[in-house]
N, C-alpha and C positions, 0 to 999 in steps of 0.2 A: 504493500499499498503507501504510493506517495507520499512523504511526507514534507511539509517547508523548513527548511534548513538551514541555518547563516553560514559564511564562507568563515576562514578559518581566523578570520578576524573578528568574527560576534557579528558583521553586517548583514541583511539582508537583503541580498539584489531583488528577490521575490517578493513579491505581497500577498503572493496567492500560489499554491500548484496548479500549474498550466493542466488543461484538461485534456487528456490525450484524445479521446472521443472527436472529439472539437479539431484537435490539430489533423489527426488521420483524414476528417473529412476534407479541413484546407488543403492538406498534403495529395490525395485522391483529386480534388476539382482543381489545384493548378497544374498538376501533370498531364490531366486531358487536357484542357484549356492549350497550354503550351505546345502539346504532340497538335490539335489543330490547327494553331497558327502557324506552327515552323512548316507544316505539312501545306500551309496556303501558300507560305512563300518561297519554299521552293518550286511550289508547281507552278504560280504567276511570274516568280525571279523577280518580286518586291523586295528586293534587298534591303531599302529604306527601313524596311519594319523590322530589321533585324536587333534594333534596340530594346525594342515593345516585349519582344521573345524573350531576350536575354533580362528584362525585369521581370518579366513570367517565373521563366527557372530558378531566379531570384529567391521568388515569393514562395515557390516550391521549395528551395532549400530553407527559408526562413521554419516554415510549417512544420521541417524535418527536426531541424533544432530544437522547435517548439515541443514536440511530441519526445524528443531525447533528457529534454531538461527538465520532464515534472517529475524522474528519480533522480535527477542532480541539482536539485536547487540550491547545493553546497558547492557549486562548482561555476566559475567565471564565466570559462569559455560557451558551453550551451548558451547561458542568456545572452552574453556580446554577438554571438552568430545571428540567432534568431533575433534581437531588435534590429540590427545593421541590415539583416537580408530584407527586414519586411519596413523598415523605414526608407528605403534608398530606391527602390522601385520603381515608384512614380515619375522620379524624374529621367528616367531611362522612356517610360508609355510618354511623357511629355516631349522630347525629343520626336519620337517617329510622329506626334499629333503634330509639331509645329512643320515637319518637311510635308505633311499631307497636304495643308494647305496653301503652300508653297506652290506643289504640283497641280494641286486644283487650278489657282490662278493661272499657270504658265498655259495649262491645256486650255482651258478658252478663252485664251487671248486677254487678260483683264490687269495684266500689269499697269498701264495707266489707270485702274481705279483702285489700287489697293493703296493703305494709308504709308503703306513698309513694302518696297520694291522686292518683289522674290530672289532677287541678287542677293539683297540683303536680311529679308525677312527671315529664312533661316539659320544665317550667320548669328543673326544677333540674336533670336530665341532662345537660339539651342545656346550661345554662349551664356546668357542668363541661366539656363539648365546647368550646364558645365559646374557654374560657379556654384550654384544651390548645392551640386552636388557633392563636390569638393568639400566646401565649408559643413554640409549634414555629415559627412566621412570623416572629416577632422571634429567635431563634435561628438560622434558616436567613440570615435578613438579615445578622447579624452574622459568619458565617462568610463571607459572599458580600463585605465589605468589606476582608480580607486577613488574613494572622496573629495580627495585632495582639487582633483581637478575635472570631478563631473558636475559642478555646480559650473563652471566654466564651457566646459562641455553641454549641458543642457542650453545655457544660453546662444551658445553657437548653432545646435541643431534649430534654434528657435529661429533665430535671424537667415539661416538657411531656409527653412520653409516662408519667411515671408517674401525671401527672394524668388521662390515659386510661387508662391500666391497673386505677387505684381506682375509677373511674367505671365502667369495666364491670364490675370484681369487685362492686361495690355495685347496680349493674343486673342481674346475674345472680343474686344472692343476693332481690332483691325479685322477681324473674320466676318462681325456683324456689317461694318461700314460699308467693306469688299460686298458684302451678299446685298446691302440694300442697295446699291450704285450701282451692280450688274441688274439687279432685276428693274432698275430705272433705266439706265443704259445698253443693254444685251450685246454682245459681239457678236460679230456670225459666227465666231469659232464656236461660240454656247452654244449653237444649236447643232453646227454641224458636226461635234464628237458624241461621243455617248454621254447619255442624259443623267446618267447615275453619277454623276459630279452631284447632282444636288443634294438626293441623299446620302452622299459624304459627307455634304459640308454640316447637314442636320446632326448627322453622326458624329462630328465634330464638337458639334455644340452640346453634345450631350454625355460624351466623356469629361468634357474640360470641366461642365459644372461638377460631375460627380468625382472629380482628380482637387475642383477647388474645395468641396467637401469636406473632404478627406483632412486635404491640409487644413483648414480650419482646426480640424478635429485633433490634430495632430499640435498646431499650432496651441490650443490650448489646454491640450494634456500637459505636455511640458513647461508653461507656463503656472498652472497650478501645484508639478512639483512632483517629487516622489512618494510623497502622502498626499496628495489629492486623489479624489472620488475617480479620475478617470484611470489613474495609472493603478489604483488598489480595486479596481471591477473589470476581470476578464470581460465580462461582455462587450463594455463598449468597444474593445479592437475589433469582433469580432462585427458589432453593427455598423461603427463607423469609419471602418478601415478594410477588412475581410473584403466584407460585402461589397463595397464600392468597387473596391480594385477588381473583384472578381467580374462585377457588372461592366466596367472599363473594358475588358480582356474579350468578354462574350458580345458583347457590340460591336466592339471593334472586327472581331469576327465575321456576326451576322452583317454587315454593313464594308466587307475589309474593300480595299482603296485598289484595286485589281486592275480597274478602269481608266484611270488616271495616271497610267503609266504605260504607255505604249511606242511601237517602233515610230509612230507618226508621233508623239508628243516626246520623243527622245530627240527628234530632228529640229524641235521648236527651239529657237532661240530667246535665250533671257526674254531681248526685247522686242516685243511683238510685232510682226510686220504690219496688225491689223490694230494699230493703235487709234482708240478712239472712232473705229467707224460705227455708226449708230444708225440702226433699223427700230424695227416696232417693240415698243415695251411693252412691260407686263406679261413676255412670255414665256417668262424665268422663273420657276418658281423658287 
């Protein structure tokens, strides 16, 4: 029977014994969705989705470490592994989401309608994402070193999550403005290409909202501290982190962006040759 035990120093890194059945459910679900997304990526050769799949595999590893930690609550390494592997994947999810929008804009020849030009959009937002990932990783590493560094590490993680939240908010604004503008002034190419790009854009809205909700949860969790309600009750992790992140992966699979990259669009230069050519509005969803 798993018991809650302290480290040799007497410090309790866990505030509860991790639920093994819940961790196993997480393991099974993440390995299934990772396999499905990986199969789809190789089938469609959409390599830009690899960051999201790596994130899914990290989630899988995180719940494996969580299941292992149930009988090792007096060991530091399982705690560090599960915490880090579950904390960081949304940054990788975000990288793929940012690249999707850039490809949609290029696909429909709407570079002139975007708040941020596609040549800079991916670089800018992925740059924010990398910064968020590095800051959160550094914070997690400091927390792993012990109580003397854990407070600074905690606030570094909060800072990294705020960077992620701000970047996603700006990304959302960019996507909404582009969508609004192309509905009012659609390009010829927006009709000529596969129309599923509209569904993909709505998918990006959905997964972005889910990641923002999760980021807010994590920010509040770390601000409340190690003795706060969120860190001392396991159900909050599953409801506000596991479920939203699984929903991101499932939604991405169901609306997989395979039609926003093709031989035709690979030949499209970043500067659209149909810049601003106007046709009748209100035909694009």
